[in-house]
C-alpha positions in Angstrom: 126.1 145.2 91.9 123.5 143.3 93.8 124.5 140.0 95.4 121.7 137.5 95.0 121.2 135.2 98.0 121.0 131.6 97.2 117.8 130.1 98.6 118.4 127.0 100.6 116.2 123.9 99.8 113.7 123.0 102.4 114.8 120.5 105.1 112.5 117.9 103.6 114.8 117.8 100.6 117.9 117.3 102.7 119.2 113.7 102.1 120.3 113.3 105.7 116.8 114.4 106.9 115.2 111.9 104.6 117.4 109.0 105.5 117.6 109.6 109.3 114.4 107.9 110.3 115.2 104.7 108.4 118.7 104.6 109.8 117.3 105.0 113.4 114.6 102.4 112.7 117.1 99.8 111.3 119.6 100.2 114.1 116.8 100.2 116.7 115.7 96.8 115.3 119.2 95.5 116.1 119.2 97.1 119.6 115.7 95.6 120.4 117.0 92.1 119.3 119.6 92.5 122.0 117.1 93.5 124.6 114.2 91.2 123.9 115.6 88.1 125.7 115.7 90.1 129.0 112.2 91.6 128.8 108.7 90.9 127.2 107.5 92.0 123.8 104.3 93.9 124.8 106.3 95.8 127.5 109.0 96.7 125.0 106.4 98.0 122.5 104.7 100.1 125.2 108.0 101.4 126.5 108.9 102.5 123.0 105.6 104.4 122.5 104.7 106.1 125.8 107.9 108.0 126.6 108.4 108.8 122.9 104.9 110.2 122.6 105.5 112.3 125.7 108.7 113.7 124.2 107.0 114.6 120.9 104.1 116.4 122.7 106.7 118.3 124.8 108.4 119.4 121.6 105.0 120.3 120.1 104.2 122.4 123.2 107.6 124.1 122.9 106.9 125.1 119.3 103.4 126.0 120.2 101.8 123.6 117.8 98.0 123.6 118.1 96.3 120.7 120.0 93.3 118.8 118.6 90.1 120.6 119.4 87.3 118.6 117.7 85.7 115.2 118.3 86.5 114.2 114.7 90.2 115.0 115.2 90.3 112.8 118.3 88.5 110.0 116.5 91.0 110.0 113.7 93.9 110.1 116.2 92.3 107.1 118.0 92.1 105.1 114.8 95.7 106.1 114.0 96.7 105.0 117.5 95.0 101.6 117.2 96.4 100.7 113.7 99.9 102.3 113.7 100.5 102.5 117.5 99.2 99.4 119.2 99.0 97.0 116.2 102.2 98.0 114.4 104.4 98.0 117.5 102.7 95.0 119.1 103.1 92.8 116.0 106.6 94.1 115.5 108.0 93.2 119.0 106.1 89.9 119.2 107.5 89.0 115.8 111.0 90.0 116.8 111.0 87.2 119.5 110.8 84.6 116.7 112.9 86.1 114.0 116.1 88.1 113.5 116.5 91.8 113.3 117.6 91.8 109.7 114.9 89.6 108.3 112.4 91.4 110.5 113.3 94.7 109.0 113.1 93.1 105.5 109.6 91.7 106.1 108.3 95.0 107.4 109.4 96.6 104.2 106.6 94.8 102.3 104.6 97.9 103.2 105.6 100.4 100.4 103.8 98.2 97.8 100.6 98.3 99.8 101.0 102.1 100.4 101.6 102.6 96.7 98.5 100.7 95.7 96.3 102.5 98.4 97.8 105.9 97.4 97.0 105.2 93.8 93.4 104.3 94.7 92.7 106.9 97.3 94.8 109.9 96.3 95.4 109.3 92.6 99.1 109.5 93.1 101.1 108.7 90.0 103.4 105.8 90.2 104.5 105.5 86.6 106.7 103.0 84.9 109.8 103.9 86.7 108.0 103.9 90.1 106.6 100.4 89.5 110.0 99.2 88.3 111.6 100.6 91.4 109.0 99.0 93.7 109.5 95.6 91.9 113.2 95.8 92.3 112.8 96.8 95.9 110.6 93.8 96.7 113.1 91.5 94.9 115.9 93.2 96.9 114.3 92.6 100.3 113.5 89.0 99.4 117.2 88.4 98.5 118.2 90.1 101.8 115.8 88.2 104.1 114.9 84.8 102.6 117.1 81.8 103.4 119.7 81.2 100.8 118.6 77.5 100.5 115.1 78.6 99.6 116.2 81.0 96.8 118.6 78.5 95.2 116.0 75.7 95.7 113.3 77.7 93.9 115.7 78.7 91.1 116.7 75.0 90.6 113.1 73.8 90.8 113.7 71.7 93.9 111.5 73.8 96.3 108.0 75.1 95.6 106.2 78.0 97.3 103.8 75.5 99.0 106.8 73.7 100.4 108.0 76.9 102.0 104.6 77.6 103.6 104.2 74.1 104.9 107.8 73.9 106.3 107.0 76.0 109.3 103.4 75.1 109.8 102.6 78.8 109.2 99.1 78.1 107.8 97.8 76.6 111.0 96.2 78.8 113.6 98.3 77.3 116.4 101.4 78.4 114.6 100.4 82.0 114.0 101.8 83.4 117.2 105.0 81.4 116.8 105.5 82.6 113.3 107.8 85.7 113.5 107.6 86.1 109.8 103.8 86.3 109.7 103.7 88.7 112.6 106.2 91.0 110.9 104.1 91.0 107.7 101.0 91.9 109.9 103.2 94.7 111.4 104.0 95.9 107.9 100.3 95.9 106.9 99.5 97.9 110.0 102.1 100.5 109.2 100.9 100.7 105.6 97.4 101.7 106.7 98.8 104.0 109.3 100.8 105.8 106.6 97.5 106.3 104.7 95.5 107.3 107.7 97.9 110.2 108.6 96.8 111.9 105.4 93.3 112.1 106.8 94.5 112.9 110.3 96.4 116.0 109.1 93.1 117.5 107.9 92.0 117.9 111.5 95.2 118.2 113.6 98.9 119.0 113.2 100.6 115.8 112.1 103.4 116.1 114.7 100.8 116.6 117.5 98.8 113.6 116.2 102.0 111.5 116.1 102.6 112.2 119.8 99.1 111.5 120.9 98.8 108.3 118.8 101.9 107.0 120.5 100.4 107.6 124.0 96.9 106.3 123.1 98.4 103.3 121.3 100.8 102.5 124.2 98.0 102.4 126.8 96.4 99.1 125.6 99.9 97.6 125.2 101.0 98.4 128.7 97.6 97.0 130.1 98.0 93.8 128.1 101.6 93.5 129.3 100.4 94.0 132.9 97.8 91.2 132.7 99.5 88.8 130.4 103.3 89.1 131.0 105.7 88.7 133.9 109.3 89.8 134.7 109.1 92.7 132.3 112.0 94.6 134.0 113.5 92.3 136.6 116.2 91.0 134.1 117.1 94.3 132.5 120.6 95.6 133.1 122.2 99.0 132.5 123.0 98.3 128.9 119.5 97.2 128.3 118.1 100.4 129.7 120.5 102.4 127.5 119.3 100.3 124.5 115.7 101.0 125.4 116.4 104.7 125.6 118.0 104.6 122.1 115.0 102.6 120.7 112.6 105.1 122.3 114.2 108.4 121.6 115.9 107.8 118.2 114.1 104.7 116.9 110.6 105.9 117.8 110.2 109.6 118.8 112.5 111.1 116.1 111.8 108.4 113.5 108.0 108.8 113.8 108.1 112.5 114.0 110.1 112.8 110.8 108.4 110.0 108.9 104.8 111.1 109.5 105.7 114.7 108.9 107.1 113.6 105.5 104.1 111.4 104.8 101.7 114.2 105.6 103.5 116.8 103.5 105.0 114.9 100.7 104.3 112.1 98.2 103.4 109.0 100.2 104.7 106.5 97.7 108.1 108.3 97.6 108.4 108.6 101.4 107.3 105.0 102.1 109.7 103.7 99.5 112.6 105.1 101.5 111.8 102.5 104.1 113.6 100.0 101.8 116.7 101.5 103.5 115.7 100.1 106.9 116.8 96.5 106.2 120.0 97.8 104.6 121.0 99.4 107.9 119.6 96.5 110.0 121.6 93.9 108.0 124.8 95.9 108.1 124.7 96.6 111.8 123.6 93.0 112.5 126.7 92.0 110.7 128.9 94.4 112.7 127.3 93.9 116.2 125.9 90.4 116.0 128.8 89.2 113.8 126.4 88.0 111.2 128.0 87.9 107.7 126.1 88.9 104.6 126.2 86.3 101.9 126.4 87.0 98.2 122.6 87.1 97.7 122.2 89.6 100.5 124.7 91.9 99.1 122.9 91.8 95.8 119.7 92.5 97.7 121.2 95.5 99.3 122.3 96.8 95.9 118.8 96.2 94.5 117.3 98.1 97.5 119.4 101.2 96.9 118.5 101.1 93.2 114.8 100.9 94.0 115.0 103.8 96.4 116.6 105.9 93.6 114.1 104.9 91.0 111.0 105.5 93.1 112.1 108.8 94.5 113.5 110.2 91.3 110.9 108.8 88.9 109.5 112.2 88.0 113.0 113.6 87.4 113.9 110.5 85.2 110.8 111.1 83.1 111.7 114.8 82.7 115.2 113.9 81.6 113.9 111.4 79.0 111.4 113.9 77.7 114.2 116.6 77.4 116.4 114.0 75.6 113.7 113.2 73.1 113.2 116.9 72.3 117.0 117.2 71.6 117.1 114.0 69.5 114.0 114.6 67.5 115.2 117.7 65.5 118.5 116.0 64.8 116.7 112.9 63.4 114.4 115.1 61.3 117.4 117.0 59.8 119.0 113.9 58.5 118.0 113.4 54.8 116.7 110.0 53.9 117.5 108.7 50.4 115.1 105.9 49.7 117.1 104.7 46.6 120.4 104.6 48.5 118.8 102.8 51.4 117.6 100.0 49.0 121.1 99.6 47.7 
């Protein structure tokens, strides 16, 4: 009797592997919020990228992954570095100065909707009814998680309008742009969205892991130069705990997170992968509650629940359609076998 070996699913289907980068990213946001008062945003962004990129390239060399060899490959990496390296991390750390870790993670999560639309347009990826429903629920969830409670109740009661919210912080004036943490976080989300799309083109010319490492280094160089000329006291106020936090944000929150995320984005369905980022504010809010002693209100707990539902709907949308189709096939023969008596139905 032959014993058939059970084939293990690929690591990209492992739930822990899928969730890990968003756990690390969410908790890294909390750690960075601890560190930011003792350093400067551009230095923090550069410190996350440069060592992390070096670690990824060392790992790529260990596994003997091929390095980029063509001019076109380096040009795509350079564009990737500008958009997803320098711009994403620069806007992120600058925005974190003026906003909390939880709401920052929430606002960054505006990116899956942009990715879904771009993927639909560029790659003809199918979103479907369940996918759109999941994305809509996810957006509603992150709004409930991050928007002030007074705003939400005020809008529902008709006491606050959208224009009142925009004018309340002077966010529509140019002078207030750099002081608007929320706006900077949305710019960071937009940068990450385009970076997620760009990696699809990058992988045609170079290994995605190698490209991830190089884009961190190339993206970190302008940030460290800007920090050198524009900022002061980057490290003079950092203590041992801060350096430990920087190490966590660099190794786990950047190197491992980026490596896994862009590997998944390059080899899987972009909309499904990017939708998992809805988990980031869940972890950020939970650990902000534990470590910063911030309590989640009722609306935030509802938002967390919505977020989890959205992740399930978007990532399981094809399976849901398959189940419904199978259910229809089972129900249809049963319905056809039931005799219909027109005279009795009238009575």
